[in-house]
N, CA, C and O atoms as a Tinker XYZ file with bonds, in Angstrom:
   544  protein
     1  N     21.584000   40.376000   22.065000    73     2
     2  CA    20.339000   40.937000   21.590000    64     1     3
     3  C     20.466000   42.464000   21.586000    63     2     4     5
     4  O     20.999000   43.051000   22.527000    81     3
     5  N     19.969000   43.102000   20.515000    73     3     6
     6  CA    20.022000   44.553000   20.397000    64     5     7
     7  C     18.610000   45.072000   20.163000    63     6     8     9
     8  O     18.075000   44.959000   19.060000    81     7
     9  N     18.009000   45.640000   21.203000    73     7    10
    10  CA    16.654000   46.175000   21.109000    64     9    11
    11  C     16.637000   47.600000   21.650000    63    10    12    13
    12  O     17.487000   47.973000   22.458000    81    11
    13  N     15.657000   48.401000   21.197000    73    11    14
    14  CA    15.504000   49.752000   21.724000    64    13    15
    15  C     14.092000   50.239000   21.454000    63    14    16    17
    16  O     13.436000   49.806000   20.507000    81    15
    17  N     13.641000   51.144000   22.303000    73    15    18
    18  CA    12.365000   51.793000   22.051000    64    17    19
    19  C     12.558000   52.811000   20.937000    63    18    20    21
    20  O     13.530000   53.567000   20.949000    81    19
    21  N     11.646000   52.837000   19.980000    73    19    22
    22  CA    11.728000   53.817000   18.911000    64    21    23
    23  C     10.521000   54.741000   18.887000    63    22    24    25
    24  O     10.592000   55.858000   18.375000    81    23
    25  N      9.402000   54.263000   19.448000    73    23    26
    26  CA     8.197000   55.073000   19.421000    64    25    27
    27  C      7.247000   54.600000   20.502000    63    26    28    29
    28  O      7.149000   53.408000   20.791000    81    27
    29  N      6.547000   55.560000   21.096000    73    27    30
    30  CA     5.492000   55.202000   22.034000    64    29    31
    31  C      4.258000   56.026000   21.723000    63    30    32    33
    32  O      4.348000   57.127000   21.180000    81    31
    33  N      3.130000   55.488000   22.067000    73    31    34
    34  CA     1.856000   56.113000   21.773000    64    33    35
    35  C      1.415000   56.988000   22.946000    63    34    36    37
    36  O      1.507000   56.585000   24.106000    81    35
    37  N      0.941000   58.179000   22.628000    73    35    38
    38  CA     0.425000   59.106000   23.632000    64    37    39
    39  C     -0.996000   59.464000   23.234000    63    38    40    41
    40  O     -1.221000   60.047000   22.173000    81    39
    41  N     -1.956000   59.117000   24.084000    73    39    42
    42  CA    -3.353000   59.434000   23.794000    64    41    43
    43  C     -3.583000   60.938000   23.847000    63    42    44    45
    44  O     -3.145000   61.617000   24.776000    81    43
    45  N     -4.283000   61.447000   22.827000    73    43    46
    46  CA    -4.620000   62.874000   22.755000    64    45    47
    47  C     -6.101000   63.021000   22.446000    63    46    48    49
    48  O     -6.745000   62.102000   21.941000    81    47
    49  N     -6.624000   64.198000   22.762000    73    47    50
    50  CA    -8.026000   64.491000   22.483000    64    49    51
    51  C     -8.225000   64.888000   21.019000    63    50    52    53
    52  O     -9.225000   64.537000   20.391000    81    51
    53  N     -7.242000   65.632000   20.492000    73    51    54
    54  CA    -7.383000   66.187000   19.153000    64    53    55
    55  C     -5.989000   66.281000   18.520000    63    54    56    57
    56  O     -5.047000   66.745000   19.162000    81    55
    57  N     -5.861000   65.849000   17.289000    73    55    58
    58  CA    -4.561000   65.879000   16.620000    64    57    59
    59  C     -3.991000   67.291000   16.526000    63    58    60    61
    60  O     -2.839000   67.530000   16.889000    81    59
    61  N     -4.794000   68.212000   16.043000    73    59    62
    62  CA    -4.273000   69.555000   15.774000    64    61    63
    63  C     -3.869000   70.291000   17.049000    63    62    64    65
    64  O     -2.845000   70.975000   17.063000    81    63
    65  N     -4.662000   70.164000   18.131000    73    63    66
    66  CA    -4.260000   70.836000   19.372000    64    65    67
    67  C     -3.006000   70.202000   19.958000    63    66    68    69
    68  O     -2.193000   70.890000   20.575000    81    67
    69  N     -2.844000   68.888000   19.769000    73    67    70
    70  CA    -1.634000   68.207000   20.247000    64    69    71
    71  C     -0.417000   68.651000   19.437000    63    70    72    73
    72  O      0.642000   68.915000   20.007000    81    71
    73  N     -0.560000   68.734000   18.120000    73    71    74
    74  CA     0.539000   69.226000   17.280000    64    73    75
    75  C      0.905000   70.643000   17.688000    63    74    76    77
    76  O      2.086000   70.965000   17.819000    81    75
    77  N     -0.084000   71.484000   17.889000    73    75    78
    78  CA     0.157000   72.875000   18.309000    64    77    79
    79  C      0.991000   72.912000   19.587000    63    78    80    81
    80  O      1.943000   73.687000   19.683000    81    79
    81  N      0.643000   72.089000   20.557000    73    79    82
    82  CA     1.369000   72.081000   21.829000    64    81    83
    83  C      2.789000   71.554000   21.662000    63    82    84    85
    84  O      3.748000   72.217000   22.058000    81    83
    85  N      2.927000   70.382000   21.087000    73    83    86
    86  CA     4.241000   69.740000   21.042000    64    85    87
    87  C      5.200000   70.430000   20.068000    63    86    88    89
    88  O      6.398000   70.512000   20.339000    81    87
    89  N      4.696000   70.916000   18.960000    73    87    90
    90  CA     5.563000   71.539000   17.968000    64    89    91
    91  C      5.788000   73.023000   18.265000    63    90    92    93
    92  O      6.928000   73.487000   18.248000    81    91
    93  N      4.736000   73.758000   18.532000    73    91    94
    94  CA     4.888000   75.210000   18.715000    64    93    95
    95  C      5.340000   75.589000   20.123000    63    94    96    97
    96  O      6.073000   76.563000   20.292000    81    95
    97  N      4.915000   74.837000   21.131000    73    95    98
    98  CA     5.265000   75.201000   22.512000    64    97    99
    99  C      6.482000   74.440000   23.021000    63    98   100   101
   100  O      7.395000   75.050000   23.577000    81    99
   101  N      6.516000   73.121000   22.845000    73    99   102
   102  CA     7.680000   72.363000   23.305000    64   101   103
   103  C      8.795000   72.327000   22.265000    63   102   104   105
   104  O      9.905000   71.878000   22.552000    81   103
   105  N      8.497000   72.800000   21.060000    73   103   106
   106  CA     9.488000   72.900000   19.975000    64   105   107
   107  C      9.959000   71.538000   19.467000    63   106   108   109
   108  O     11.092000   71.396000   19.008000    81   107
   109  N      9.082000   70.543000   19.553000    73   107   110
   110  CA     9.376000   69.246000   18.963000    64   109   111
   111  C      9.278000   69.373000   17.442000    63   110   112   113
   112  O      8.710000   70.333000   16.921000    81   111
   113  N      9.834000   68.399000   16.752000    73   111   114
   114  CA     9.729000   68.341000   15.302000    64   113   115
   115  C      8.522000   67.493000   14.919000    63   114   116   117
   116  O      8.282000   66.442000   15.513000    81   115
   117  N      7.770000   67.948000   13.930000    73   115   118
   118  CA     6.689000   67.139000   13.370000    64   117   119
   119  C      7.319000   66.241000   12.315000    63   118   120   121
   120  O      7.736000   66.715000   11.258000    81   119
   121  N      7.389000   64.957000   12.601000    73   119   122
   122  CA     8.046000   63.996000   11.726000    64   121   123
   123  C      7.099000   63.495000   10.645000    63   122   124   125
   124  O      7.493000   63.307000    9.494000    81   123
   125  N      5.840000   63.280000   11.032000    73   123   126
   126  CA     4.875000   62.752000   10.067000    64   125   127
   127  C      3.465000   63.124000   10.483000    63   126   128   129
   128  O      3.139000   63.143000   11.670000    81   127
   129  N      2.634000   63.420000    9.498000    73   127   130
   130  CA     1.207000   63.660000    9.704000    64   129   131
   131  C      0.494000   63.125000    8.472000    63   130   132   133
   132  O      0.280000   63.847000    7.498000    81   131
   133  N      0.130000   61.849000    8.530000    73   131   134
   134  CA    -0.443000   61.154000    7.384000    64   133   135
   135  C     -1.884000   60.737000    7.679000    63   134   136   137
   136  O     -2.124000   60.011000    8.643000    81   135
   137  N     -2.840000   61.179000    6.871000    73   135   138
   138  CA    -4.229000   60.720000    7.047000    64   137   139
   139  C     -4.337000   59.225000    6.749000    63   138   140   141
   140  O     -3.819000   58.741000    5.743000    81   139
   141  N     -5.015000   58.507000    7.636000    73   139   142
   142  CA    -5.245000   57.074000    7.436000    64   141   143
   143  C     -6.698000   56.785000    7.094000    63   142   144   145
   144  O     -7.007000   55.800000    6.423000    81   143
   145  N     -7.587000   57.656000    7.563000    73   143   146
   146  CA    -9.017000   57.559000    7.258000    64   145   147
   147  C     -9.611000   58.949000    7.504000    63   146   148   149
   148  O     -8.877000   59.911000    7.731000    81   147
   149  N    -10.924000   59.050000    7.460000    73   147   150
   150  CA   -11.551000   60.349000    7.725000    64   149   151
   151  C    -11.348000   60.807000    9.161000    63   150   152   153
   152  O    -11.409000   62.004000    9.439000    81   151
   153  N    -11.110000   59.877000   10.075000    73   151   154
   154  CA   -10.991000   60.231000   11.491000    64   153   155
   155  C     -9.639000   59.896000   12.110000    63   154   156   157
   156  O     -9.367000   60.288000   13.245000    81   155
   157  N     -8.798000   59.187000   11.389000    73   155   158
   158  CA    -7.538000   58.718000   11.968000    64   157   159
   159  C     -6.348000   59.221000   11.156000    63   158   160   161
   160  O     -6.351000   59.203000    9.925000    81   159
   161  N     -5.316000   59.674000   11.900000    73   159   162
   162  CA    -4.076000   60.129000   11.285000    64   161   163
   163  C     -2.895000   59.470000   11.985000    63   162   164   165
   164  O     -2.994000   59.069000   13.145000    81   163
   165  N     -1.783000   59.362000   11.277000    73   163   166
   166  CA    -0.524000   58.875000   11.849000    64   165   167
   167  C      0.317000   60.116000   12.083000    63   166   168   169
   168  O      0.917000   60.659000   11.155000    81   167
   169  N      0.357000   60.567000   13.352000    73   167   170
   170  CA     1.049000   61.811000   13.697000    64   169   171
   171  C      2.198000   61.483000   14.638000    63   170   172   173
   172  O      1.997000   60.948000   15.728000    81   171
   173  N      3.415000   61.818000   14.190000    73   171   174
   174  CA     4.615000   61.513000   14.960000    64   173   175
   175  C      5.385000   62.801000   15.212000    63   174   176   177
   176  O      5.637000   63.578000   14.290000    81   175
   177  N      5.759000   63.020000   16.480000    73   175   178
   178  CA     6.593000   64.157000   16.868000    64   177   179
   179  C      7.815000   63.633000   17.611000    63   178   180   181
   180  O      7.818000   62.521000   18.139000    81   179
   181  N      8.861000   64.474000   17.635000    73   179   182
   182  CA    10.108000   64.036000   18.256000    64   181   183
   183  C     10.860000   65.262000   18.766000    63   182   184   185
   184  O     10.858000   66.301000   18.105000    81   183
   185  N     11.508000   65.160000   19.935000    73   183   186
   186  CA    12.323000   66.278000   20.406000    64   185   187
   187  C     13.443000   66.589000   19.420000    63   186   188   189
   188  O     13.976000   65.695000   18.762000    81   187
   189  N     13.792000   67.873000   19.330000    73   187   190
   190  CA    14.890000   68.274000   18.443000    64   189   191
   191  C     16.209000   67.689000   18.939000    63   190   192   193
   192  O     16.451000   67.605000   20.143000    81   191
   193  N     17.036000   67.295000   18.017000    73   191   194
   194  CA    18.352000   66.780000   18.354000    64   193   195
   195  C     18.334000   65.407000   18.989000    63   194   196   197
   196  O     19.360000   64.930000   19.473000    81   195
   197  N     17.194000   64.777000   18.992000    73   195   198
   198  CA    17.052000   63.508000   19.690000    64   197   199
   199  C     17.401000   62.340000   18.791000    63   198   200   201
   200  O     16.965000   62.268000   17.642000    81   199
   201  N     18.174000   61.450000   19.315000    73   199   202
   202  CA    18.400000   60.182000   18.658000    64   201   203
   203  C     17.502000   59.125000   19.261000    63   202   204   205
   204  O     17.564000   57.957000   18.876000    81   203
   205  N     16.661000   59.530000   20.214000    73   203   206
   206  CA    15.828000   58.596000   20.956000    64   205   207
   207  C     14.455000   58.390000   20.350000    63   206   208   209
   208  O     14.249000   58.594000   19.153000    81   207
   209  N     13.540000   57.992000   21.176000    73   207   210
   210  CA    12.196000   57.621000   20.756000    64   209   211
   211  C     11.370000   58.828000   20.339000    63   210   212   213
   212  O     11.621000   59.958000   20.760000    81   211
   213  N     10.383000   58.557000   19.505000    73   211   214
   214  CA     9.425000   59.577000   19.099000    64   213   215
   215  C      8.079000   59.250000   19.738000    63   214   216   217
   216  O      7.881000   58.173000   20.302000    81   215
   217  N      7.158000   60.211000   19.635000    73   215   218
   218  CA     5.807000   60.034000   20.162000    64   217   219
   219  C      4.815000   59.926000   19.010000    63   218   220   221
   220  O      4.792000   60.770000   18.114000    81   219
   221  N      4.008000   58.894000   19.044000    73   219   222
   222  CA     2.883000   58.783000   18.130000    64   221   223
   223  C      1.692000   59.409000   18.848000    63   222   224   225
   224  O      1.244000   58.889000   19.870000    81   223
   225  N      1.182000   60.509000   18.328000    73   223   226
   226  CA     0.031000   61.172000   18.929000    64   225   227
   227  C     -1.216000   60.453000   18.439000    63   226   228   229
   228  O     -1.609000   60.586000   17.280000    81   227
   229  N     -1.833000   59.691000   19.332000    73   227   230
   230  CA    -2.953000   58.817000   18.983000    64   229   231
   231  C     -4.249000   59.399000   19.531000    63   230   232   233
   232  O     -4.438000   59.476000   20.745000    81   231
   233  N     -5.127000   59.802000   18.646000    73   231   234
   234  CA    -6.408000   60.377000   19.066000    64   233   235
   235  C     -7.280000   59.299000   19.706000    63   234   236   237
   236  O     -7.478000   58.222000   19.145000    81   235
   237  N     -7.794000   59.615000   20.889000    73   235   238
   238  CA    -8.692000   58.686000   21.574000    64   237   239
   239  C     -9.869000   58.359000   20.662000    63   238   240   241
   240  O    -10.518000   59.258000   20.126000    81   239
   241  N    -10.137000   57.073000   20.492000    73   239   242
   242  CA   -11.138000   56.628000   19.526000    64   241   243
   243  C    -12.488000   56.289000   20.139000    63   242   244   245
   244  O    -13.461000   56.066000   19.417000    81   243
   245  N    -12.554000   56.248000   21.477000    73   243   246
   246  CA   -13.813000   55.899000   22.122000    64   245   247
   247  C    -13.827000   56.499000   23.529000    63   246   248   249
   248  O    -12.800000   56.994000   23.994000    81   247
   249  N    -14.972000   56.462000   24.212000    73   247   250
   250  CA   -15.054000   57.063000   25.554000    64   249   251
   251  C    -14.068000   56.461000   26.560000    63   250   252   253
   252  O    -13.549000   57.182000   27.412000    81   251
   253  N    -13.802000   55.167000   26.476000    73   251   254
   254  CA   -12.857000   54.554000   27.410000    64   253   255
   255  C    -11.458000   55.143000   27.225000    63   254   256   257
   256  O    -10.805000   55.511000   28.201000    81   255
   257  N    -10.998000   55.233000   25.977000    73   255   258
   258  CA    -9.683000   55.823000   25.712000    64   257   259
   259  C     -9.657000   57.290000   26.119000    63   258   260   261
   260  O     -8.653000   57.766000   26.649000    81   259
   261  N    -10.738000   58.005000   25.880000    73   259   262
   262  CA   -10.813000   59.424000   26.241000    64   261   263
   263  C    -10.614000   59.620000   27.746000    63   262   264   265
   264  O    -10.057000   60.631000   28.174000    81   263
   265  N    -11.071000   58.649000   28.551000    73   263   266
   266  CA   -10.888000   58.723000   30.004000    64   265   267
   267  C     -9.415000   58.705000   30.412000    63   266   268   269
   268  O     -9.069000   59.191000   31.489000    81   267
   269  N     -8.549000   58.153000   29.567000    73   267   270
   270  CA    -7.127000   58.042000   29.900000    64   269   271
   271  C     -6.276000   59.180000   29.347000    63   270   272   273
   272  O     -5.093000   59.279000   29.674000    81   271
   273  N     -6.854000   60.032000   28.519000    73   271   274
   274  CA    -6.099000   61.173000   28.002000    64   273   275
   275  C     -5.670000   62.030000   29.189000    63   274   276   277
   276  O     -6.508000   62.465000   29.980000    81   275
   277  N     -4.387000   62.269000   29.310000    73   275   278
   278  CA    -3.852000   63.080000   30.405000    64   277   279
   279  C     -3.548000   62.310000   31.665000    63   278   280   281
   280  O     -3.030000   62.882000   32.624000    81   279
   281  N     -3.852000   61.037000   31.691000    73   279   282
   282  CA    -3.607000   60.251000   32.895000    64   281   283
   283  C     -3.132000   58.846000   32.543000    63   282   284   285
   284  O     -3.564000   57.866000   33.150000    81   283
   285  N     -2.252000   58.756000   31.574000    73   283   286
   286  CA    -1.796000   57.448000   31.124000    64   285   287
   287  C     -0.919000   56.744000   32.142000    63   286   288   289
   288  O     -0.714000   55.534000   32.048000    81   287
   289  N     -0.397000   57.483000   33.117000    73   287   290
   290  CA     0.475000   56.864000   34.121000    64   289   291
   291  C     -0.145000   56.933000   35.518000    63   290   292   293
   292  O      0.561000   56.798000   36.517000    81   291
   293  N     -1.447000   57.140000   35.588000    73   291   294
   294  CA    -2.114000   57.139000   36.885000    64   293   295
   295  C     -1.644000   58.235000   37.823000    63   294   296   297
   296  O     -1.623000   58.036000   39.037000    81   295
   297  N     -1.264000   59.391000   37.286000    73   295   298
   298  CA    -0.850000   60.514000   38.117000    64   297   299
   299  C      0.642000   60.582000   38.406000    63   298   300   301
   300  O      1.099000   61.518000   39.062000    81   299
   301  N      1.399000   59.621000   37.936000    73   299   302
   302  CA     2.863000   59.635000   38.097000    64   301   303
   303  C      3.494000   60.322000   36.896000    63   302   304   305
   304  O      2.839000   60.541000   35.877000    81   303
   305  N      4.772000   60.660000   37.027000    73   303   306
   306  CA     5.496000   61.167000   35.872000    64   305   307
   307  C      5.464000   60.083000   34.800000    63   306   308   309
   308  O      5.753000   58.915000   35.059000    81   307
   309  N      5.109000   60.498000   33.601000    73   307   310
   310  CA     4.912000   59.548000   32.505000    64   309   311
   311  C      6.079000   59.536000   31.531000    63   310   312   313
   312  O      6.509000   58.472000   31.087000    81   311
   313  N      6.595000   60.714000   31.197000    73   311   314
   314  CA     7.639000   60.806000   30.187000    64   313   315
   315  C      8.828000   61.590000   30.734000    63   314   316   317
   316  O      8.661000   62.495000   31.551000    81   315
   317  N     10.018000   61.241000   30.282000    73   315   318
   318  CA    11.261000   61.845000   30.760000    64   317   319
   319  C     11.989000   62.428000   29.559000    63   318   320   321
   320  O     12.330000   61.715000   28.615000    81   319
   321  N     12.220000   63.732000   29.610000    73   319   322
   322  CA    12.829000   64.449000   28.503000    64   321   323
   323  C     14.154000   65.034000   28.958000    63   322   324   325
   324  O     14.187000   65.888000   29.844000    81   323
   325  N     15.244000   64.580000   28.358000    73   323   326
   326  CA    16.562000   65.131000   28.663000    64   325   327
   327  C     16.784000   66.400000   27.853000    63   326   328   329
   328  O     16.307000   66.517000   26.724000    81   327
   329  N     17.508000   67.348000   28.433000    73   327   330
   330  CA    17.850000   68.591000   27.771000    64   329   331
   331  C     19.317000   68.918000   28.013000    63   330   332   333
   332  O     19.917000   68.453000   28.982000    81   331
   333  N     19.877000   69.709000   27.134000    73   331   334
   334  CA    21.245000   70.186000   27.333000    64   333   335
   335  C     21.260000   71.539000   28.025000    63   334   336   337
   336  O     22.329000   72.053000   28.354000    81   335
   337  N     20.056000   72.138000   28.258000    73   335   338
   338  CA    19.985000   73.452000   28.897000    64   337   339
   339  C     18.634000   73.617000   29.578000    63   338   340   341
   340  O     17.671000   74.069000   28.958000    81   339
   341  N     18.566000   73.254000   30.840000    73   339   342
   342  CA    17.311000   73.318000   31.578000    64   341   343
   343  C     16.801000   74.746000   31.704000    63   342   344   345
   344  O     15.598000   74.974000   31.578000    81   343
   345  N     17.670000   75.705000   31.947000    73   343   346
   346  CA    17.233000   77.102000   32.119000    64   345   347
   347  C     16.563000   77.625000   30.857000    63   346   348   349
   348  O     15.526000   78.282000   30.937000    81   347
   349  N     17.137000   77.345000   29.700000    73   347   350
   350  CA    16.545000   77.764000   28.417000    64   349   351
   351  C     15.156000   77.158000   28.252000    63   350   352   353
   352  O     14.206000   77.849000   27.884000    81   351
   353  N     15.046000   75.859000   28.528000    73   351   354
   354  CA    13.776000   75.176000   28.329000    64   353   355
   355  C     12.741000   75.561000   29.382000    63   354   356   357
   356  O     11.546000   75.595000   29.089000    81   355
   357  N     13.182000   75.849000   30.591000    73   355   358
   358  CA    12.274000   76.334000   31.626000    64   357   359
   359  C     11.716000   77.704000   31.232000    63   358   360   361
   360  O     10.533000   77.980000   31.430000    81   359
   361  N     12.566000   78.547000   30.680000    73   359   362
   362  CA    12.112000   79.858000   30.202000    64   361   363
   363  C     11.047000   79.686000   29.117000    63   362   364   365
   364  O     10.062000   80.424000   29.083000    81   363
   365  N     11.251000   78.712000   28.234000    73   363   366
   366  CA    10.275000   78.433000   27.185000    64   365   367
   367  C      8.957000   77.922000   27.778000    63   366   368   369
   368  O      7.885000   78.337000   27.336000    81   367
   369  N      9.019000   77.035000   28.763000    73   367   370
   370  CA     7.802000   76.548000   29.417000    64   369   371
   371  C      7.028000   77.711000   30.030000    63   370   372   373
   372  O      5.810000   77.805000   29.877000    81   371
   373  N      7.734000   78.588000   30.719000    73   371   374
   374  CA     7.092000   79.743000   31.346000    64   373   375
   375  C      6.504000   80.687000   30.302000    63   374   376   377
   376  O      5.406000   81.212000   30.489000    81   375
   377  N      7.223000   80.906000   29.210000    73   375   378
   378  CA     6.752000   81.772000   28.130000    64   377   379
   379  C      5.410000   81.289000   27.580000    63   378   380   381
   380  O      4.556000   82.098000   27.215000    81   379
   381  N      5.232000   79.976000   27.522000    73   379   382
   382  CA     4.010000   79.391000   26.975000    64   381   383
   383  C      3.000000   78.990000   28.056000    63   382   384   385
   384  O      2.034000   78.279000   27.780000    81   383
   385  N      3.236000   79.456000   29.294000    73   383   386
   386  CA     2.310000   79.187000   30.407000    64   385   387
   387  C      2.047000   77.699000   30.619000    63   386   388   389
   388  O      0.927000   77.291000   30.924000    81   387
   389  N      3.088000   76.902000   30.454000    73   387   390
   390  CA     2.981000   75.468000   30.702000    64   389   391
   391  C      3.166000   75.253000   32.199000    63   390   392   393
   392  O      4.168000   75.693000   32.761000    81   391
   393  N      2.217000   74.584000   32.858000    73   391   394
   394  CA     2.272000   74.448000   34.313000    64   393   395
   395  C      3.507000   73.697000   34.811000    63   394   396   397
   396  O      3.810000   72.591000   34.364000    81   395
   397  N      4.209000   74.336000   35.751000    73   395   398
   398  CA     5.348000   73.722000   36.426000    64   397   399
   399  C      4.821000   73.140000   37.734000    63   398   400   401
   400  O      4.219000   73.854000   38.535000    81   399
   401  N      5.045000   71.863000   37.947000    73   399   402
   402  CA     4.546000   71.173000   39.133000    64   401   403
   403  C      5.592000   71.179000   40.252000    63   402   404   405
   404  O      5.258000   71.371000   41.421000    81   403
   405  N      6.862000   70.966000   39.884000    73   403   406
   406  CA     7.960000   70.951000   40.857000    64   405   407
   407  C      9.221000   71.462000   40.197000    63   406   408   409
   408  O      9.446000   71.285000   39.000000    81   407
   409  N     10.029000   72.096000   41.010000    73   407   410
   410  CA    11.356000   72.461000   40.554000    64   409   411
   411  C     11.451000   73.880000   40.060000    63   410   412   413
   412  O     10.492000   74.652000   40.102000    81   411
   413  N     12.627000   74.196000   39.594000    73   411   414
   414  CA    13.740000   73.288000   39.370000    64   413   415
   415  C     14.433000   72.885000   40.671000    63   414   416   417
   416  O     14.530000   73.670000   41.615000    81   415
   417  N     14.901000   71.664000   40.691000    73   415   418
   418  CA    15.657000   71.147000   41.832000    64   417   419
   419  C     16.900000   70.440000   41.318000    63   418   420   421
   420  O     16.925000   69.923000   40.201000    81   419
   421  N     17.927000   70.428000   42.152000    73   419   422
   422  CA    19.150000   69.698000   41.834000    64   421   423
   423  C     19.098000   68.343000   42.512000    63   422   424   425
   424  O     18.961000   68.240000   43.731000    81   423
   425  N     19.210000   67.311000   41.699000    73   423   426
   426  CA    19.286000   65.945000   42.194000    64   425   427
   427  C     20.658000   65.398000   41.823000    63   426   428   429
   428  O     21.375000   66.010000   41.031000    81   427
   429  N     21.023000   64.270000   42.376000    73   427   430
   430  CA    22.317000   63.683000   42.055000    64   429   431
   431  C     22.443000   63.396000   40.555000    63   430   432   433
   432  O     23.523000   63.519000   39.978000    81   431
   433  N     21.326000   63.013000   39.936000    73   431   434
   434  CA    21.345000   62.657000   38.516000    64   433   435
   435  C     21.192000   63.857000   37.582000    63   434   436   437
   436  O     21.342000   63.714000   36.369000    81   435
   437  N     20.890000   65.064000   38.144000    73   435   438
   438  CA    20.786000   66.252000   37.309000    64   437   439
   439  C     19.807000   67.273000   37.843000    63   438   440   441
   440  O     19.222000   67.091000   38.911000    81   439
   441  N     19.628000   68.359000   37.088000    73   439   442
   442  CA    18.633000   69.388000   37.413000    64   441   443
   443  C     17.305000   68.955000   36.800000    63   442   444   445
   444  O     17.246000   68.489000   35.662000    81   443
   445  N     16.226000   69.125000   37.597000    73   443   446
   446  CA    14.928000   68.581000   37.187000    64   445   447
   447  C     13.809000   69.589000   37.383000    63   446   448   449
   448  O     13.766000   70.313000   38.378000    81   447
   449  N     12.904000   69.619000   36.414000    73   447   450
   450  CA    11.644000   70.346000   36.499000    64   449   451
   451  C     10.552000   69.361000   36.100000    63   450   452   453
   452  O     10.703000   68.628000   35.122000    81   451
   453  N      9.460000   69.340000   36.848000    73   451   454
   454  CA     8.303000   68.529000   36.476000    64   453   455
   455  C      7.247000   69.490000   35.935000    63   454   456   457
   456  O      6.891000   70.474000   36.584000    81   455
   457  N      6.753000   69.184000   34.729000    73   455   458
   458  CA     5.711000   70.023000   34.137000    64   457   459
   459  C      4.571000   69.162000   33.621000    63   458   460   461
   460  O      4.704000   67.948000   33.468000    81   459
   461  N      3.431000   69.826000   33.354000    73   459   462
   462  CA     2.259000   69.152000   32.792000    64   461   463
   463  C      2.128000   69.520000   31.325000    63   462   464   465
   464  O      2.322000   70.672000   30.940000    81   463
   465  N      1.798000   68.527000   30.515000    73   463   466
   466  CA     1.500000   68.835000   29.120000    64   465   467
   467  C      0.066000   69.357000   29.014000    63   466   468   469
   468  O     -0.598000   69.535000   30.035000    81   467
   469  N     -0.411000   69.601000   27.819000    73   467   470
   470  CA    -1.724000   70.217000   27.649000    64   469   471
   471  C     -2.858000   69.364000   28.187000    63   470   472   473
   472  O     -3.950000   69.880000   28.421000    81   471
   473  N     -2.631000   68.077000   28.388000    73   471   474
   474  CA    -3.680000   67.204000   28.900000    64   473   475
   475  C     -3.522000   66.870000   30.375000    63   474   476   477
   476  O     -4.422000   66.286000   30.979000    81   475
   477  N     -2.388000   67.236000   30.958000    73   475   478
   478  CA    -2.155000   66.953000   32.373000    64   477   479
   479  C     -1.160000   65.846000   32.641000    63   478   480   481
   480  O     -0.848000   65.575000   33.801000    81   479
   481  N     -0.645000   65.187000   31.592000    73   479   482
   482  CA     0.410000   64.187000   31.800000    64   481   483
   483  C      1.621000   64.871000   32.418000    63   482   484   485
   484  O      1.971000   65.987000   32.036000    81   483
   485  N      2.255000   64.205000   33.368000    73   483   486
   486  CA     3.446000   64.753000   34.009000    64   485   487
   487  C      4.701000   64.323000   33.261000    63   486   488   489
   488  O      4.847000   63.167000   32.862000    81   487
   489  N      5.600000   65.283000   33.083000    73   487   490
   490  CA     6.881000   65.076000   32.415000    64   489   491
   491  C      7.990000   65.503000   33.345000    63   490   492   493
   492  O      7.846000   66.497000   34.056000    81   491
   493  N      9.101000   64.777000   33.358000    73   491   494
   494  CA    10.350000   65.231000   33.972000    64   493   495
   495  C     11.204000   65.829000   32.865000    63   494   496   497
   496  O     11.493000   65.163000   31.871000    81   495
   497  N     11.602000   67.068000   33.033000    73   495   498
   498  CA    12.579000   67.709000   32.165000    64   497   499
   499  C     13.891000   67.677000   32.926000    63   498   500   501
   500  O     13.999000   68.271000   33.999000    81   499
   501  N     14.889000   66.991000   32.388000    73   499   502
   502  CA    16.127000   66.722000   33.120000    64   501   503
   503  C     17.341000   67.194000   32.331000    63   502   504   505
   504  O     17.527000   66.832000   31.170000    81   503
   505  N     18.160000   68.008000   32.984000    73   503   506
   506  CA    19.493000   68.290000   32.456000    64   505   507
   507  C     20.428000   67.381000   33.238000    63   506   508   509
   508  O     20.746000   67.668000   34.392000    81   507
   509  N     20.875000   66.278000   32.621000    73   507   510
   510  CA    21.647000   65.279000   33.354000    64   509   511
   511  C     22.973000   65.828000   33.882000    63   510   512   513
   512  O     23.620000   66.659000   33.243000    81   511
   513  N     23.354000   65.350000   35.048000    73   511   514
   514  CA    24.673000   65.674000   35.584000    64   513   515
   515  C     25.686000   64.690000   35.002000    63   514   516   517
   516  O     25.310000   63.657000   34.446000    81   515
   517  N     26.935000   65.008000   35.130000    73   515   518
   518  CA    27.975000   64.100000   34.629000    64   517   519
   519  C     28.004000   62.797000   35.420000    63   518   520   521
   520  O     28.599000   61.819000   34.969000    81   519
   521  N     27.363000   62.768000   36.610000    73   519   522
   522  CA    27.296000   61.551000   37.415000    64   521   523
   523  C     26.176000   60.615000   36.977000    63   522   524   525
   524  O     26.101000   59.476000   37.437000    81   523
   525  N     25.300000   61.096000   36.083000    73   523   526
   526  CA    24.156000   60.314000   35.647000    64   525   527
   527  C     24.630000   59.146000   34.787000    63   526   528   529
   528  O     25.237000   59.360000   33.737000    81   527
   529  N     24.358000   57.910000   35.220000    73   527   530
   530  CA    24.835000   56.740000   34.455000    64   529   531
   531  C     24.109000   56.556000   33.138000    63   530   532   533
   532  O     24.544000   55.755000   32.311000    81   531
   533  N     22.999000   57.283000   32.913000    73   531   534
   534  CA    22.210000   57.101000   31.693000    64   533   535
   535  C     22.650000   57.979000   30.533000    63   534   536   537
   536  O     22.149000   57.833000   29.418000    81   535
   537  N     23.586000   58.893000   30.787000    73   535   538
   538  CA    24.054000   59.735000   29.679000    64   537   539
   539  C     25.259000   59.097000   29.027000    63   538   540   541
   540  O     26.052000   58.420000   29.680000    81   539
   541  N     25.386000   59.317000   27.747000    73   539   542
   542  CA    26.507000   58.739000   27.006000    64   541   543
   543  C     27.147000   59.798000   26.170000    63   542   544
   544  O     28.116000   59.523000   25.462000    81   543
């Protein structure tokens, strides 16, 4: 069997503010922004150079969904972003005043910084070490 994740949904408050954050601050690529109705769009972003999964930025459609914006993982790290240069990306996070929660620290699997996105979701930014079994 050959399966893989290609896309995951991330609840956002507003499409345009989410695009601004992910594209202008995190330097992701805007893959698609297609209107589906007067209130709904299909917005997909992806890290540069990534062969991995993309994010579908899904605007919260009701008060219940709005309650989960920024807390989709119950306060745990939600998304893991690999980088080839943690120092460069940390400098970019600082330049854009993106909150750093922990790090940088050296772990057996690599150098790690935990940061918050514009809604408060926690991300691990990881520069994998050569000992990391997940790098290929």
